[in-house]
N, C-alpha and C positions, 0 to 999 in steps of 0.2 A: 915316350916323351918325358915322363916323370924321372926315369933313370938318367936320361941325358941332362935334365935340369939339375939333378943331384950332382952329376959329374962336373957341370959347369959352375954351379953355385956352391958346391959343398953340401954335405949332409945337413939338412935343416934340423934343428932341435924338434923333439916330438911335439912340444907345445906350440910350435909355429907352423906345423903342417896344415892346419885349417886355412892358412893364407893362400895355399896353392889353388884350391877351387876358385877363390876370388880372382886370382890372376888369370886363370883360364876363362872365367866368366867375363872378366874385363876385356880379354883379347877378342872373344866372340862379339862383345858389344861394339868395340872399336871397328871390327871388320864389317859388321852390319851397317853401322853409321857411315863408314867410308863407301860401302857399296851403294847405299841409298843416295849419297851425295853425287856419286858418279852417274848413276842411272837417272837421277833427276836432271842432271846436265844433259845427258844423252837424249832423254825424252824431249827436252826443249828444242832439239834440232828438227823435230817433226811438227808440222803445222796441226794445231788442234782443229778437228773437223766436226761435222754434225753427228757422227756416231758417238763420240765421247760426250758431246754436248747434250744429246738426248738423255743419256744416263744421268748426267749432272742435273738436268732439269727435273727428272723423276726423283732423284735424291732430294733436291731442293723442296719439292712438293711434300715429300715424306717428312723433312725437317719441320715443315710448317703444318704438320698434323695429319696429312693424308697418307697414313701408314700403309693402307691397303692399296694405294695408287688407284683410287676410285676414278673411273672415267678414262683410264689409260689403256691404250692398245699397244702392246710391245711387239717386238719381233719374235722369232721362234726361240730366242734366248733372252730370258728376262733379267738375269743377274740379280734376282730379287733378294736372295739370301747370301750372296757373295759380294760382288762389287758395290751394289747399291748401299749397304750399310757402311762400307768403307768410304764411299763418296760422301755420305751423310756426316761422318766424323770429320772429314777434311773441310766440308762446307761450314760446319759449326765453328771452325777456327778461322778459315780464310774467306768465308762468304762465297757468293756466286760469281765466278770469273774463270778465265781459261786456265789459271793455275791449278784449279781443282783436278782437271784431267791429267795434267803433267805430274802433279804430286802423287795422285792415286796410281797411275801406271808405274811410276818409279817404286812406290811401296809394294805393288804386286810383284814386280820382277825381283825385288830384294827378298821378299818372302819366299818366292819360288826357289831362289838361290839358297836361302838359308835351309829350307827343307831338303833340297837336293844334298847339301852337305851333311845334314843329320842322318838322312836315310842311307846315303852312300857310306857314311862312316860305320853304320850298323852298331854292333856291340864291341867293335875293336877299340883298343886304347893305344896310347903312345904313338910312335911313328907310323904304324900301320893305319891308324885312324886318320892321321894327317894326310897320308898318301891317298887313301880312299876319297876323302873329302876334296882334296886338291884336284884329283882327276875329274870328279863330278862337276865341281865348280868351274874348273878350267874350260871344259867343253862349252859352258854357257857364259863364260866371263865377258866376252866382247861381242855383243850382237852386231851383225853386219850393218854398217851405216846405210842410211836411206831405206832400201827395201826391207832389210831385216829388222831394222828399228821400227819401221812402219808396221810390220806384222806383230812384233813383240812388245812394243813400248809406245803405241800411239793412242789406243782406246781400249775400253774393256773388251775382252775376248776370251777365247777358250783357254789361253795360257793361265789365266787366273783360276780356272777350275782345277788346275793342277794342285793348288794349295790344299783344299780338303782331301783330294785323293792321296797326296803325299802324306798328309796327316794320318790317314787311315793306315798307310803302309808303315809309318813310324810307330803307330800303336801296336800293330801286329808284330813288328820287328822287336820291339822292346818287351813284349809280353814273355816273361820267363816261362810261364806255364799256362796252359789253356784255362781260362776262367769263364764262368757262365755269363758274366756281364760283357765280355769282349764282343761277341756277336751282336749284342744289343747296341753297344756304342758304335760299332762299325756300321750297323744298319741305319742308325739315326744320322750319322755323318753322311752316308751315301744318299739318304732321303733329302737331307738339307741341301746337298750339292745338286742332286737331280732336279729339285724344284727350280733351281736357277739355270741349269744348263743340261740339255739332253745328251751332250757328249759324255756325261758320266756313265750313261748306259753302255757305251762301247769301250770306254777307257777304264771303267771301274766295276760296274755290276756284272757284265757278261764275263770278263776275265776272272772275277772271283768265283762265279758259278762254275766255269770251265775247269779252273785249277782245282777247286775243292772236289768236284766230281771225279777228276782224274786221280786225285790222291786217295779218294775213298775206293774207287774201282780198282786201283792198284792192289789193295788189300795187304795182308800180312802185317797189320798193325793192331795195336790194342783198340778195343771198341771205344774207349774213352776219347782217344785221339780222333777216331773217325766221327764220333758224335760231335766233337768240336767243329770239324770241317763241314759236316752236314749243317750245323747251326749257322755257320758263316754263309753258306750258300743260300739257305732258306732266308736268312736275314737280308741278303742282297736282293732276293726276289721281293721280300716284304717292303724293302726300301722304295722300290718302284711304285708299288701300290700306295704307300704312305705319301709319296711326293704327289702322285696324281690326286689322291684324296685331299691333300692340303691345298692344291691349286683349285679344285672344285669348291672347297669350302670358302676360300678367299674370293673366288669369282661370285659365288652365290651371295656372299656378304656385301657385294657391291664393289669388289676389288678389280684389279686389272684383268684384261683378257690377253691371251697370248696367241700369236699366229701358229698354226700347226707346223710341225717340222716337216720339211720336204724329204721324202724317202724314195723318190723315183729312181729306179735302177737304170743305169746307162746301158745301151746296147753293147754287145761284145766288140763291135767295130770301133765304137767310141772309146771303150776301155783300153784296147790295145793300140789304137791309132792315135789317141790323144791323151787320155788320162794318165797312163803309165809314164810317159815322158815328162809331163808337167809335174807329176808326183815325185819323180826322181829329182827334178830341180828343186822342188820344195824341201826335200831331204837334205839338199846342200844349203839352201837358204837358212833353214832353222838354226844350224850350228855355225852360221856365219861363213860358209865356204862356197857360196855361189859365185864362182869366178867367171862363169860363161858370159862372154860379150864385154868384159871389162877391159879398159885400156891398160897398157903397161904402166907401172908406177908403184910408189911406195904403198899406197893403200891396197892395190891389187896383190902385192906381195904378202901383206898381212892377211888378206882374204884367203890366198892360197895356203898359207900356213895352217889355216883351220881344217885343211884336208887331213892333217894329223889327227885332230879331234874326231873327224868323221871315221877315220880308220880305227881309232881306239874304241869308239862307240860301237862300230860294226863288230869288232873283236869281242867286246863284252856281250853283244847279242848272240854271237856265234857260240861263245863258251856257255852262256845260259841255256841255249838250245841243246847243246851237247849234254849238259848235265840235267836237263829237264826230267828225264825218265828215271834218274837215280833215286834210290830210296832215301838218301840223305840230302836230296835237293832242297834248296832254300825256298820257303814259301814266298817270301817277298820277291826274290828274283824271278820265280815262276810267274807271279802276278804282273811284274813289270814286263816280262817278255810277251805274255799273252795280251796285255794291254796295248803294247806297241803294234802287234800283229793285227788285232781286231780293229783298232782305230785306223790303221793304214788301209786295210782291206775294205772296210766300210766306206772310207773316203774314195778310194779308186773306183769302187763299184757303183757310185752314185753320179748324178748329173751336177754335182757341186764343184767339179774341177774345172775352173775357168782359166786361171793363169797362175803365175807363181805366188800372187797375193793370197791365193786359196790355201796357202800353207797354214794359215790361222786355223783351219778346220782340223788339222792334226797337230796343233801346238803341243798337247801333252806328250807327244812322242819325244820331243827334245829333252825335257827333264827326266823322263823315264829312261831314255837311252843313256843320259849322263850318269844317272844313279847306277844303272847296270854296269857301266864301264868301271865306275869306282869300286863296286862290290866284287866284280868278277876278274878284273885285270890287275888291280893293285896287289893281291896276294901272290901273283906270279911274277912280279917285276924283280929283276935283278938290279945290281948297282948301276950298270951301264944304262939300262933302260930307264931307271929312275932319273939319272943325270940328264938323259936326252929329253925326258918330259919336263924337267925343270927349265931347260933351255927354251922349249916350246912355250911353256907357261909364261916365261919372261917375254917372249915374243907377243903373246896374247895381251899381256899388260901394256907393252909398248903400242900395240895396235889400238887398244882401248884409249890410251893417252892421245893418240893421233885423232881418233874419232871425237874426243872431247873438245878438240879445237875447232870443230865445225861451228858455224854461226847459228845463233838461235833463230828459229823460224817463226814469223808472225802467224797468228791463227788464220785459217782460211777466211776469205771475205772481209779481211781487216779494213781495206779502203771503203767498202760499203758500210761497215759498221760505223766507222768514223764519220762518214758523211751523214748517215741517218741520225746519229747522235747530235750533230750540229744543225740538222734540218729536220726537226720533228714533223713527221707526216702522219703519225698514228701507227697502226699495226699493218704489216704487209703480208703478202703471200709470195712464195717462190718455190723453186725445186728443193728437193731434200737437202742437197749439199750447201745451199745458200740460206737455209732457214734457221734451224736451231742453233747453229754456231754463232749467228748474229745475236740471237737472244742471250746466249751464254756470255759471250765476250763483252757485251754491253752491260752485263750485270742485271739484265732484265729491263733496262731503261728503254730499249727498243725491242720489239717483238716481231719476228717474221715466222710465219707458219708454213709447213711443207704442204704442197699440193702436187698433183700430177695431171696428166691429160689422158682422157679416154673418150673415144668416139668424137674427137675434135671439140671437146668441152673440158673445162677445168673441173677437176673433182678433188675431193679430200684425199690426202695421202693415206696409206693403208697400215702403217706401223710406226712406232715411236711417236705417237700422237696422243693428245688428250681431247676428249670429245668436246669439252667446254670451249676449246679454241675455235670451233667451227659453228657454235650455236649463235645465230644472229640475235637471240634474245639476251645473251650474256656477253658476247664479244663483238668487236667490229674489225673490219679490215678495209683499208683505204687505198692501198697501192699494191702493185705487182712488180717484182724484180725479174728482169730477163738477163740471162748471163750465159755465154757460150760454154762455160765449164773449163776445166783444166785436165791434164792427163790423169786418167784414173778416176776422175770425179765428174760425171756427166752434168751438163748445165740444164737450164730451163729456157728454151728459145722459141716456143710455139706462140708467137704473137697472134697469129690468126685465130687459134683456139681461145686465147685470152680475150680478143675483141669480140669473138662470137659469143662468149659467155657474159661479158660485162659491158659490151658496147665500146664506143670510141672513148679513149681517155681524155680528161679535161686538161691534164698537164703531162709533159714528158720531160724527164731529166736524164742527162747522160753523165755518168761518173766512171771514167775509165772505160772498162769493158761492160759495165753495168748500165742497163737501161731501166729507168724507174717510171712506171705509168701510174697516174693518180686519178681517182674519181671522187666526186663529192657525194658519195653514198656508201652504204655498208655493203661491200662486195659479197659477204657471206650469204646474203639472201638469195644470191644467184648461183651458188655452188651446190652441186648435188652431194 
């Protein structure tokens, strides 16, 4: 790139050469800001829901001094050291509202894209660096509207975990020589990420152990190099223990409790009869190429164009697999390949494969494959291939532009929130998807807490809740919201269980599809 710049602009005087890094830095800054603006607009096309709202409420509690999230019970992914600090920063500027979720998800996707570019670029310079970064970024440039955006840009999820994992790869890639402190830094980063998301185990820890063990077992290298790889593997193991110890310390100090991770293996009939077909569709959805069932039209054409990205990513994986056993194999490429394989296999082998939305469970596969494509395919491109990829990249930009024209989506339960704000009834109870999103989008002016039904009675919900919400000595609840739900988001409709728990309501209100039941008493005293 520098030689081309010299040819176009003429040889710069020696005293003016320091301006070139400033120009490069300025170009990166402009690109990042433009990407953030685009993904902020794209994120606004998805309705904010209670998943993102729950994390926003946790962050809001941390902003107000509850740094250990005392009294909170989270899901099996806490995001405690990853997305929650990010949400806190956004809330310090914007306060508590639905924009927090939209801004934070756009920031996350932009950060992932930035690290994909940096790791795909590797240590290359000039046009090779540009080509590598362009391939990696191009594969992720235009998330598929609707279902793809919902998985990648709607709420905190496993894609954000890619940021610390890519940072680890960037550090390993940029290390010119093995240093004693590198395994320490890598171990700390893995522990930090593992505390927030157990996916780190299959996408980061196990791949690092496997690859380092393979490189050591292969032999034929100086002991100093083997000692470095052994230290990396040991550091990865230590990271798991450190993360577990940190969680127990936080919990013992009165901090949050986390639901155990579900690790139930699926039977072979389910794996081959159901999981593999859904997983294959997930692999199309993540890079924006899930054309199955779409009607003919311009948007479907751009979705189909992403099959090129799928092919390039598959080629990158194939090349990395072919080179894996070579003595000059690249450590980072090996880690990316094993990370993809372990993440995918662990996904297919479990009972977590429900539908195409389950693609979020293997979200790190997308940036890993994009980076691998940039690192492995770019060096082999000829002029004709590069020209073809430029045309495809232009098509991706056009598709992204088309997606940005989609209308902004109001948050879920918006009519309910508006009515409750204008008709203050106190604090309410409802199903998970009608609860925390109302609390968030009203800025806390209205509170609705999630409940469920068990044995024909209303019971407290089991995750993304704070204990104080249900303590009748500290809180009150005056009404229950019934709602049939929408596609993909089950409602709360068991009126019989509600009446069995609280008795006949004194007032009933109807707001569109919502039915609001009110009692002149504190309902929490009757909830188990």
